[in-house]
Structure formats: structure tokens, C-alpha cells
Kinemage of the C-alpha trace (Angstrom):
@kinemage 1
@onewidth
@group {chain A} dominant
@subgroup {mainchain}
@vectorlist {calphas} color= white
{ca met a 1} P 0.000 0.000 0.000
{ca ile a 2} L 1.032 3.568 -0.704
{ca phe a 3} L 0.371 6.480 1.642
{ca ser a 4} L 2.666 9.415 0.930
{ca leu a 5} L 2.507 13.193 1.264
{ca asp a 6} L 4.099 15.095 -1.618
{ca val a 7} L 5.052 18.625 -0.494
{ca arg a 8} L 5.544 21.354 -3.085
{ca arg a 9} L 7.003 24.816 -2.766
{ca ala a 10} L 4.159 27.321 -2.740
{ca arg a 11} L 5.690 30.668 -1.744
{ca lys a 12} L 3.601 31.934 1.188
{ca gly a 13} L 0.899 29.280 0.678
{ca asp a 14} L 0.135 25.557 0.636
{ca cys a 15} L 0.357 23.030 -2.194
{ca leu a 16} L 0.227 19.319 -1.356
{ca leu a 17} L -0.432 16.028 -3.126
{ca leu a 18} L -1.545 12.915 -1.268
{ca his a 19} L -0.706 9.580 -2.896
{ca phe a 20} L -2.461 6.375 -1.821
{ca gly a 21} L -3.562 2.980 -3.097
{ca thr a 22} L -1.236 0.483 -4.776
{ca lys a 23} L 1.252 0.490 -7.650
{ca ser a 24} L -1.347 -1.148 -9.876
{ca lys a 25} L -4.221 1.027 -8.642
{ca pro a 26} L -2.794 4.369 -7.501
{ca gly a 27} L -4.884 7.217 -6.105
{ca leu a 28} L -4.250 10.940 -5.861
{ca val a 29} L -5.633 13.829 -3.805
{ca leu a 30} L -4.634 17.409 -4.660
{ca ile a 31} L -4.787 19.804 -1.692
{ca asp a 32} L -4.532 23.541 -2.422
{ca gly a 33} L -2.521 25.188 -5.179
{ca gly a 34} L -0.749 28.122 -3.546
{ca pro a 35} L -0.936 31.771 -4.688
{ca lys a 36} L 0.029 33.086 -8.125
{ca ser a 37} L 3.366 31.942 -9.592
{ca val a 38} L 3.028 28.491 -8.049
{ca tyr a 39} L 0.979 26.453 -10.532
{ca lys a 40} L 3.284 26.681 -13.559
{ca pro a 41} L 6.714 26.382 -11.873
{ca his a 42} L 5.848 23.977 -9.051
{ca leu a 43} L 2.496 22.176 -9.342
{ca arg a 44} L 2.107 21.581 -13.080
{ca pro a 45} L 5.585 20.018 -13.539
{ca arg a 46} L 4.867 17.606 -10.694
{ca leu a 47} L 1.542 16.604 -12.225
{ca leu a 48} L 3.376 15.860 -15.483
{ca glu a 49} L 5.917 13.738 -13.585
{ca ile a 50} L 3.103 11.746 -11.984
{ca arg a 51} L 1.514 11.179 -15.400
{ca lys a 52} L 4.830 9.927 -16.738
{ca ala a 53} L 5.408 7.639 -13.756
{ca arg a 54} L 1.988 6.081 -14.280
{ca gly a 55} L 2.726 5.445 -17.939
{ca leu a 56} L -0.339 7.287 -19.214
{ca glu a 57} L -0.817 7.820 -22.908
{ca arg a 58} L -0.754 11.393 -24.189
{ca gln a 59} L -4.519 11.515 -24.594
{ca glu a 60} L -5.188 10.020 -21.150
{ca pro a 61} L -5.852 12.570 -18.363
{ca leu a 62} L -4.326 11.978 -14.952
{ca pro a 63} L -7.110 10.766 -12.623
{ca val a 64} L -7.465 12.871 -9.471
{ca asp a 65} L -9.736 11.179 -6.948
{ca leu a 66} L -10.289 14.363 -4.970
{ca leu a 67} L -9.365 18.038 -5.295
{ca met a 68} L -9.631 19.765 -1.922
{ca val a 69} L -9.370 23.524 -1.472
{ca ser a 70} L -8.961 24.039 2.253
{ca his a 71} L -10.434 27.548 2.219
{ca val a 72} L -10.974 30.652 0.132
{ca asp a 73} L -7.683 32.409 0.710
{ca asp a 74} L -5.541 33.555 -2.223
{ca asp a 75} L -2.459 31.637 -1.094
{ca his a 76} L -4.431 28.373 -1.226
{ca ile a 77} L -6.893 28.845 -4.083
{ca gln a 78} L -5.187 30.859 -6.836
{ca gly a 79} L -3.045 27.987 -8.132
{ca ile a 80} L -6.172 25.849 -8.430
{ca leu a 81} L -7.881 28.616 -10.410
{ca asp a 82} L -4.846 28.705 -12.709
{ca leu a 83} L -5.303 24.958 -13.206
{ca thr a 84} L -9.045 25.125 -13.913
{ca arg a 85} L -8.543 28.060 -16.270
{ca glu a 86} L -6.031 25.996 -18.241
{ca leu a 87} L -8.343 22.974 -18.324
{ca ile a 88} L -11.241 25.083 -19.620
{ca ala a 89} L -9.138 26.800 -22.292
{ca ser a 90} L -7.346 23.669 -23.504
{ca thr a 91} L -8.217 22.323 -26.951
{ca gln a 92} L -6.113 19.185 -26.431
{ca ala a 93} L -6.496 16.216 -24.115
{ca pro a 94} L -6.821 17.577 -20.553
{ca leu a 95} L -3.897 17.329 -18.168
{ca leu a 96} L -6.064 15.692 -15.527
{ca arg a 97} L -9.599 14.632 -14.691
{ca val a 98} L -10.999 15.449 -11.260
{ca gln a 99} L -13.587 13.014 -9.958
{ca arg a 100} L -14.794 15.276 -7.138
{ca ile a 101} L -13.963 18.522 -5.412
{ca trp a 102} L -14.318 19.642 -1.797
{ca his a 103} L -14.696 23.394 -1.655
{ca asn a 104} L -16.594 25.776 0.635
{ca ser a 105} L -16.835 29.110 -1.157
{ca phe a 106} L -17.260 32.098 1.125
{ca asp a 107} L -20.544 33.224 -0.390
{ca glu a 108} L -21.926 29.760 0.416
{ca leu a 109} L -20.509 29.930 3.933
{ca ile a 110} L -22.254 33.182 4.794
{ca gly a 111} L -25.302 32.610 2.583
{ca asp a 112} L -25.172 35.752 0.441
{ca asp a 113} L -25.093 36.559 -3.239
{ca pro a 114} L -21.481 37.242 -4.300
{ca glu a 115} L -22.553 40.401 -6.141
{ca glu a 116} L -23.987 41.794 -2.899
{ca leu a 117} L -20.757 40.983 -1.116
{ca thr a 118} L -18.753 42.586 -3.904
{ca arg a 119} L -20.781 45.775 -3.663
{ca ala a 120} L -20.269 45.888 0.090
{ca met a 121} L -16.529 45.414 -0.298
{ca thr a 122} L -16.006 48.010 -2.998
{ca ala a 123} L -18.206 50.550 -1.215
{ca gln a 124} L -16.064 50.364 1.908
{ca phe a 125} L -12.569 49.474 0.746
{ca gly a 126} L -12.382 50.271 -2.968
{ca ala a 127} L -12.270 48.045 -6.058
{ca ala a 128} L -8.661 47.027 -5.365
{ca ser a 129} L -9.772 45.186 -2.232
{ca leu a 130} L -11.393 42.451 -4.321
{ca asn a 131} L -7.948 41.507 -5.599
{ca gly a 132} L -6.270 41.844 -2.219
{ca gly a 133} L -4.752 45.106 -3.435
{ca leu a 134} L -5.247 47.173 -0.292
{ca pro a 135} L -2.545 49.732 0.490
{ca asp a 136} L -0.171 49.062 3.366
{ca asp a 137} L -1.744 51.827 5.451
{ca ala a 138} L -5.289 50.448 5.146
{ca thr a 139} L -5.440 49.437 8.796
{ca val a 140} L -7.628 50.274 11.781
{ca glu a 141} L -6.792 52.002 15.016
{ca ala a 142} L -3.186 52.174 16.138
{ca asp a 143} L -3.302 49.287 18.567
{ca glu a 144} L -5.612 46.825 16.765
{ca asp a 145} L -4.397 43.294 15.989
{ca glu a 146} L -3.282 43.801 12.386
{ca glu a 147} L -2.937 40.100 11.564
{ca val a 148} L -6.591 39.550 12.437
{ca ile a 149} L -7.599 42.509 10.277
{ca val a 150} L -5.482 41.455 7.319
{ca gly a 151} L -6.766 37.890 7.631
{ca ser a 152} L -10.350 39.104 7.537
{ca leu a 153} L -9.676 41.247 4.500
{ca lys a 154} L -8.002 38.342 2.734
{ca ile a 155} L -11.078 36.159 3.164
{ca leu a 156} L -13.374 38.958 2.041
{ca ala a 157} L -11.121 39.614 -0.941
{ca ser a 158} L -11.340 35.938 -1.887
{ca ile a 159} L -15.110 36.015 -2.385
{ca ala a 160} L -14.775 36.345 -6.149
{ca gln a 161} L -12.105 33.624 -6.307
{ca gly a 162} L -14.216 31.129 -4.387
{ca his a 163} L -17.257 31.836 -6.511
{ca gln a 164} L -15.200 31.502 -9.700
{ca leu a 165} L -13.916 28.104 -8.613
{ca arg a 166} L -17.482 26.908 -8.123
{ca leu a 167} L -18.338 28.085 -11.641
{ca asp a 168} L -15.215 26.423 -13.069
{ca ala a 169} L -15.997 23.165 -11.261
{ca glu a 170} L -19.501 23.125 -12.721
{ca lys a 171} L -18.181 23.850 -16.220
{ca leu a 172} L -15.597 21.055 -15.963
{ca gly a 173} L -18.068 18.554 -14.495
{ca phe a 174} L -16.355 18.189 -11.109
{ca asp a 175} L -18.696 16.641 -8.550
{ca leu a 176} L -18.926 19.280 -5.785
{ca asn a 177} L -18.914 18.018 -2.166
{ca pro a 178} L -20.672 14.736 -3.069
{ca gln a 179} L -20.195 13.148 0.380
{ca phe a 180} L -22.100 16.133 1.786
{ca asp a 181} L -24.960 16.096 -0.740
{ca gly a 182} L -23.425 19.059 -2.554
{ca lys a 183} L -23.652 21.232 0.556
{ca leu a 184} L -20.935 22.625 2.809
{ca val a 185} L -18.154 20.347 4.013
{ca met a 186} L -18.495 20.359 7.812
{ca ala a 187} L -17.157 18.465 10.807
{ca gly a 188} L -18.985 15.340 11.921
{ca lys a 189} L -18.451 11.900 13.417
{ca gln a 190} L -18.944 9.996 10.162
{ca lys a 191} L -15.822 9.103 8.171
{ca ala a 192} L -15.889 10.006 4.501
{ca pro a 193} L -14.366 7.288 2.299
{ca val a 194} L -12.292 8.687 -0.547
{ca ser a 195} L -11.135 5.566 -2.425
{ca asn a 196} L -9.112 2.386 -2.101
{ca gly a 197} L -8.710 2.353 1.681
{ca leu a 198} L -8.265 6.115 2.193
{ca thr a 199} L -10.728 7.776 4.569
{ca phe a 200} L -11.138 11.376 5.698
{ca thr a 201} L -12.512 12.419 9.075
{ca val a 202} L -13.611 16.054 8.816
{ca ala a 203} L -12.730 18.126 11.889
{ca gly a 204} L -13.519 21.572 10.533
{ca pro a 205} L -15.264 23.820 9.911
{ca met a 206} L -17.863 23.279 12.654
{ca lys a 207} L -21.541 23.996 12.095
{ca ala a 208} L -22.080 26.123 15.199
{ca glu a 209} L -19.270 28.462 14.246
{ca leu a 210} L -20.385 28.730 10.635
{ca leu a 211} L -23.815 29.776 11.869
{ca gly a 212} L -22.129 32.364 14.058
{ca leu a 213} L -20.139 33.613 11.091
{ca arg a 214} L -23.316 33.976 9.015
{ca arg a 215} L -25.000 35.894 11.822
{ca lys a 216} L -22.053 38.237 12.296
{ca his a 217} L -21.775 38.874 8.560
{ca gly a 218} L -25.479 39.682 8.342
{ca glu a 219} L -25.133 42.143 11.193
{ca trp a 220} L -22.181 43.763 9.427
{ca leu a 221} L -24.093 44.190 6.165
{ca lys a 222} L -27.055 45.744 7.968
{ca ala a 223} L -24.749 48.129 9.794
{ca arg a 224} L -23.182 49.163 6.479
{ca glu a 225} L -26.595 49.846 4.945
{ca lys a 226} L -27.414 52.206 7.829
{ca asp a 227} L -24.028 53.926 7.681
{ca lys a 228} L -23.216 54.309 3.979
{ca gly a 229} L -20.284 56.559 3.381
{ca gly a 230} L -19.121 56.206 6.983
{ca asp a 231} L -15.606 55.704 8.219
{ca glu a 232} L -13.996 52.724 6.458
{ca glu a 233} L -11.742 51.838 9.346
{ca ala a 234} L -14.642 51.806 11.802
{ca ala a 235} L -16.609 49.599 9.398
{ca leu a 236} L -13.784 47.105 9.234
{ca ala a 237} L -13.243 47.166 12.982
{ca ala a 238} L -16.930 46.380 13.484
{ca tyr a 239} L -16.652 43.353 11.232
{ca val a 240} L -13.400 41.851 12.462
{ca asp a 241} L -13.556 38.909 14.842
{ca lys a 242} L -10.635 36.729 15.788
{ca ser a 243} L -12.407 33.626 14.454
{ca val a 244} L -13.314 35.038 11.034
{ca pro a 245} L -10.029 34.514 9.142
{ca asn a 246} L -9.864 30.807 9.933
{ca leu a 247} L -13.429 29.579 10.345
{ca ser a 248} L -13.755 28.441 6.751
{ca ser a 249} L -10.740 26.082 6.692
{ca ile a 250} L -11.521 22.460 5.938
{ca val a 251} L -9.592 20.298 8.417
{ca val a 252} L -9.301 16.569 7.741
{ca leu a 253} L -7.661 13.591 9.378
{ca ala a 254} L -6.614 11.355 6.470
{ca ala a 255} L -5.994 7.688 7.258
{ca val a 256} L -4.934 4.474 5.587
{ca gly a 257} L -4.928 1.605 8.066
{ca asp a 258} L -3.141 2.794 11.196
{ca lys a 259} L -1.254 5.606 9.415
{ca ser a 260} L -2.627 9.151 9.543
{ca ile a 261} L -2.056 12.695 8.262
{ca leu a 262} L -3.692 15.780 9.761
{ca leu a 263} L -4.339 18.486 7.145
{ca thr a 264} L -5.210 21.778 8.808
{ca gly a 265} L -5.370 24.594 6.251
{ca asp a 266} L -5.194 27.890 8.133
{ca ala a 267} L -7.401 26.825 11.041
{ca arg a 268} L -6.663 27.926 14.600
{ca gly a 269} L -5.124 25.323 16.876
{ca asp a 270} L -7.871 25.500 19.508
{ca lys a 271} L -10.560 25.093 16.836
{ca ile a 272} L -8.748 22.078 15.373
{ca leu a 273} L -8.755 20.399 18.784
{ca gln a 274} L -12.448 21.171 19.273
{ca gly a 275} L -13.234 19.802 15.828
{ca leu a 276} L -11.272 16.609 16.439
{ca glu a 277} L -13.200 16.114 19.682
{ca leu a 278} L -16.484 16.748 17.870
{ca ala a 279} L -15.532 14.209 15.203
{ca gly a 280} L -14.634 11.625 17.841
{ca ala a 281} L -10.968 11.488 16.824
{ca val a 282} L -9.805 12.888 20.179
{ca lys a 283} L -11.355 12.367 23.597
{ca pro a 284} L -12.245 15.564 25.478
{ca gly a 285} L -8.969 16.905 26.807
{ca gly a 286} L -7.147 13.953 25.242
{ca thr a 287} L -4.231 13.597 22.856
{ca leu a 288} L -3.672 12.378 19.311
{ca his a 289} L -0.540 11.150 17.567
{ca val a 290} L -0.415 11.386 13.781
{ca asp a 291} L 2.339 10.425 11.394
{ca ile a 292} L 2.290 13.786 9.594
{ca leu a 293} L 0.956 17.136 10.772
{ca lys a 294} L 0.624 19.985 8.292
{ca val a 295} L 1.180 22.783 10.793
{ca pro a 296} L -1.706 25.296 10.650
{ca his a 297} L -1.454 28.680 8.942
{ca his a 298} L 2.148 28.319 7.787
{ca gly a 299} L 3.411 28.170 11.351
{ca ser a 300} L 1.915 31.471 12.500
{ca ser a 301} L 2.212 31.659 16.287
{ca asn a 302} L -1.150 33.490 16.403
{ca asn a 303} L -2.809 30.184 15.467
{ca leu a 304} L -0.866 28.002 17.905
{ca asp a 305} L -0.032 27.537 21.545
{ca asn a 306} L 1.819 25.021 23.701
{ca asp a 307} L -1.382 23.051 24.296
{ca phe a 308} L -1.786 22.337 20.586
{ca phe a 309} L 1.679 20.773 20.232
{ca glu a 310} L 1.277 18.909 23.526
{ca arg a 311} L -2.064 17.353 22.566
{ca ile a 312} L -1.323 16.700 18.880
{ca thr a 313} L 2.050 15.077 18.290
{ca ala a 314} L 3.547 13.844 15.025
{ca gly a 315} L 6.483 12.053 13.495
{ca his a 316} L 6.696 14.699 10.753
{ca tyr a 317} L 5.791 18.400 10.951
{ca val a 318} L 5.311 20.244 7.631
{ca phe a 319} L 5.776 24.032 7.824
{ca ser a 320} L 4.889 25.803 4.581
{ca gly a 321} L 5.879 29.398 3.913
{ca asp a 322} L 8.768 31.483 2.570
{ca gly a 323} L 8.929 34.124 5.294
{ca glu a 324} L 6.321 36.449 3.792
{ca his a 325} L 3.999 37.746 6.528
{ca gly a 326} L 6.646 36.473 8.968
{ca asn a 327} L 5.715 32.802 8.590
{ca pro a 328} L 6.768 30.319 9.759
{ca glu a 329} L 7.460 32.111 13.028
{ca arg a 330} L 10.259 31.311 15.441
{ca glu a 331} L 7.831 31.210 18.375
{ca ser a 332} L 6.003 28.288 16.769
{ca phe a 333} L 9.175 26.196 16.569
{ca glu a 334} L 10.003 27.091 20.160
{ca met a 335} L 6.550 25.855 21.247
{ca leu a 336} L 7.079 22.642 19.289
{ca phe a 337} L 10.461 21.942 20.870
{ca arg a 338} L 9.149 22.701 24.364
{ca ala a 339} L 6.251 20.318 23.868
{ca arg a 340} L 8.261 17.444 22.379
{ca gly a 341} L 11.504 17.763 24.360
{ca lys a 342} L 14.017 15.181 23.174
{ca lys a 343} L 11.455 12.948 21.417
{ca pro a 344} L 12.413 12.132 17.808
{ca phe a 345} L 10.591 13.897 14.980
{ca gln a 346} L 11.311 15.569 11.658
{ca ile a 347} L 10.540 19.090 10.469
{ca his a 348} L 9.925 19.804 6.776
{ca leu a 349} L 10.364 23.385 5.512
{ca thr a 350} L 9.292 24.405 2.030
{ca tyr a 351} L 12.194 26.873 1.664
{ca pro a 352} L 15.788 27.064 2.934
{ca ile a 353} L 16.125 28.596 6.381
{ca his a 354} L 18.189 31.563 5.206
{ca glu a 355} L 15.546 32.444 2.591
{ca ile a 356} L 12.779 32.226 5.176
{ca asp a 357} L 14.776 34.467 7.517
{ca ala a 358} L 15.279 37.039 4.760
{ca gly a 359} L 11.524 37.178 4.193
{ca arg a 360} L 10.818 37.294 7.914
{ca lys a 361} L 13.296 40.112 8.452
{ca ala a 362} L 11.731 42.154 5.627
{ca glu a 363} L 8.287 41.644 7.155
{ca trp a 364} L 9.578 42.513 10.626
{ca glu a 365} L 11.035 45.804 9.427
{ca lys a 366} L 7.914 46.619 7.421
{ca gln a 367} L 5.736 46.149 10.494
{ca gln a 368} L 8.213 48.045 12.661
{ca ala a 369} L 7.947 51.050 10.324
{ca lys a 370} L 4.137 50.944 10.607
{ca glu a 371} L 4.326 50.708 14.384
{ca lys a 372} L 6.640 53.717 14.544
{ca lys a 373} L 4.207 55.654 12.402
{ca arg a 374} L 1.291 54.698 14.669
{ca lys a 375} L 3.253 55.639 17.779
{ca ala a 376} L 4.089 59.017 16.279
{ca ala a 377} L 0.373 59.494 15.597
{ca gly a 378} L -0.473 58.901 19.267
{ca gly a 379} L -0.706 55.128 19.529
{ca lys a 380} L -0.253 53.530 22.948
{ca asn a 381} L 2.037 50.649 22.000
{ca ala a 382} L 5.781 51.032 21.548
{ca pro a 383} L 7.268 49.807 18.248
{ca arg a 384} L 8.958 46.422 18.230
{ca glu a 385} L 12.721 46.234 18.746
{ca asn a 386} L 15.157 46.059 15.842
{ca trp a 387} L 15.495 42.690 14.120
{ca ser a 388} L 18.101 40.503 15.792
{ca pro a 389} L 19.310 37.360 13.964
{ca ala a 390} L 20.182 35.810 17.318
{ca arg a 391} L 16.840 36.509 19.003
{ca his a 392} L 14.471 36.391 16.053
{ca gly a 393} L 16.069 34.346 13.275
{ca leu a 394} L 15.480 30.673 12.495
{ca thr a 395} L 19.109 30.226 11.458
{ca ala a 396} L 20.271 30.874 15.015
{ca leu a 397} L 17.542 28.652 16.426
{ca phe a 398} L 18.453 25.625 14.318
{ca ser a 399} L 22.227 26.077 14.284
{ca gly a 400} L 22.475 25.858 18.062
{ca thr a 401} L 22.240 22.791 20.262
{ca leu a 402} L 18.442 22.684 20.083
{ca leu a 403} L 18.072 19.549 17.956
{ca ala a 404} L 18.246 16.330 19.959
{ca glu a 405} L 19.162 12.902 18.614
{ca gly a 406} L 16.492 11.735 16.183
{ca gln a 407} L 15.337 15.290 15.411
{ca lys a 408} L 15.958 16.491 11.882
{ca val a 409} L 15.179 19.463 9.634
{ca asn a 410} L 14.455 18.743 5.950
{ca ile a 411} L 14.200 21.316 3.160
{ca val a 412} L 11.901 20.981 0.127
{ca glu a 413} L 14.090 21.410 -2.954
{ca asp a 414} L 13.196 23.683 -5.840
{ca thr a 415} L 13.038 20.921 -8.446
{ca asp a 416} L 13.330 17.492 -6.803
{ca pro a 417} L 10.176 15.871 -5.367
{ca his a 418} L 9.828 16.000 -1.585
{ca val a 419} L 7.821 12.937 -0.611
{ca ile a 420} L 7.165 11.678 2.921
{ca asp a 421} L 6.401 7.946 2.657
{ca leu a 422} L 4.387 6.306 5.426
{ca leu a 423} L 3.969 2.893 3.790
{ca asp a 424} L 5.526 1.580 0.563
{ca pro a 425} L 7.866 4.070 -1.129
{ca leu a 426} L 6.224 6.110 -3.857
{ca gly a 427} L 9.397 5.849 -5.925
{ca phe a 428} L 9.180 8.981 -8.071
């Protein structure tokens, strides 16, 4: 049996392929496609390699058992839109054939017409917001949590992308959320069989929180109707909630036999634990060991705490991200090492450590400049200290004596496949 996770470089986002089945009857799940400039250089070449390894004829499309878009965020969905656009435009034999797709578009999540949402967005934040093109100074009050605000804007800006993917899926004949009767993918106790021994247990999103998200969005729209032309920053502040950026992430526990992979999208650690308890995969207050954990939200420490790494342990931890937006963050690795101590495990990074640090430093200094500007304008909080490679860098963290015997850091190469085999070797 095959059960392997194929990790691709995806800049600031996620792009994963899950191989399962047997050599004679292989299966494939495609999970997220990263932001722009990921599909052509990183995902498409790998799909062609898989076709070649399977010995498919030129006119035979590569079968994809399931395409799963974890949530409607640009750094997860854009590469998939690049793929569907190519499939629709192609006049030759298609590169692949998707049997079914799991996708919760944001307009479905909150139950509104996408045109109404678009009007609300452009009225408050300008047309550029629909493409994520907000200026750097489009923030709220001086001491607001900017990551929460930016995360909310990113989901709102992905409304059009999520709706477009639904339209593309219909045009291409992809079966949308068939295990959920075409409705939203949500957490529940029932396992969803994928194919050939692979099952998914869905641990997110949770119904109660989706209902809360719909209610909050409805309240926001009503408030905007009463206050047209009002202050944009106040409008955004009224909408933002710490759960909004991550509520829509599909979280699944994939299993073949006694081997398991936890795929988390950008969900918050506490919500993942609640969803696993709801699905019956974890006892209340209990623990879970998986073979591979895709660390949530590119290793952002805002989504994690010590409890998450203590209750969910893994043999392999996959951290995606190239340093943009500061991810993966040093604090997340420190939490991981505190939780696991000297236990053996492997870390998988999608970019070299020095490249991640360069991106993290640039983000640090960008945010520091904003904080200085806010302070000068009367903000309460002092700006962060200057970037210190020793205190803030990953290079210093991993070059010290931190790694114990049996602990290893692996880097995803630019061209070579990076495959984590849990059963028989994939071999290509």
C-alpha cells in the first residue's frame, strides 16, 4: 500500500499532493494550489511527472480522486484557479480529470449573493480590495491586531475567487462536495471514504461556528446599509472577529490503516482540537498522535499555543511558507520543541532557512515602520525592537544545540520531489 505526502514549494501558501492505493491502482488527492506563480513552476511540472510515472498515454488525463481547497484564501486557491482556467481553455487532451472537489466558497458559507458581497466590499474598501490590493496603510486604530484585520480582509477579498472556482468546477463537471450532498463540508463523526482504503474524518469547519459567522456577517451588512459613506476603518473594525479569518478552513484527518495525516489549512489550533473532539478522533482533553501534521497557517504563532503541540504530536511536521507575513514564526518552533523535548521527529520546511529568515526580516522591518508611524500618531504601543538574527532568526535557532538525537530538519528542494512515505515508497 502507498500512503505518501508530496510537499511542493508554494511561496507563502500551501500546495500538497496525497498519494495512496497500490502500484497497480494508484490514487491521488490534490490539496490547495498556492498563490500566483506556483501552478506553472511547481504544481504543473509535478503533475506531469506523476503522469509519466503512471505510464499514461498522451490523450489520457491523470485521474485525481479528490481536489480539496482548504479555504478561500488567495495563497491556497489561486493555483487551483490557474489549473481550472487551463483545463477550460485547452483544446487538447486535458492534463487531468478530477472526480470530485471539496470546496466551501465564502458566499456559500455566509449565505449571500457574491454580487452583494462585492458591492459591500467596494463601497467600503475600494475596487482594489477584491484583488487583495489594499494599500499598506489600510489598517484600523493604532493598537488593533493587524494580523486579524489582514486575515479578515483576505477572506473577504477571496469572495470572487471562491465563486469563480465553483463556476469552473460546474463547467468542468467536477462533482462538488458529493459526500455532503453538494452542501458545505463540515465536521462530523462519520468518516468520509475517498477511495481504495483512504478515509477522511472532517474536523472543521464546525456547524455552530459557521452559523455564528453567518449571523455576524449579516449584522455587518445591515450596519453598512445604515451607515453608507461612513468611516472605512470603523466599518472594518466592526466586522473583524478573531475567528473570522480561519473559520472556513476544511480540516481533515486522512488515514490508511493505522497511518494518519492531519491536514489543517489555516485553522486555529484550539478550533482544530475542538473539531477533532467533535468528530470523535480525540477524547475531550485527550491527545492524538499522527504520522504527519501539516502545521496550521504556515506556522503562524497566532494560530498556535503550547497546548496544541502537547495534545497533537507527530512524526513529521510540515511548515509551509517562505517568510512572507513572517511565517513560519520562530515562536512556533520554540513551542514545538518545548512540547516534544528530546522525542524524535522531523521538520519539513518548504524553503531554505536563510531564505525564510530574509523574508521574515523584511516583514519585521515593514511592520516596525508601521508601528513607529502609529506611535508618532499617538498610539499607545511602543514599536517592536530592531530585528536581531540571534533573538528572532530561524538560522540561530536551528544552528544551536536545540536539535536532539532523532530530530531532523528537511528542506523541500526547488526541483526534486519532496515525498514523505508512510507505507511503501512512492518511488518517483
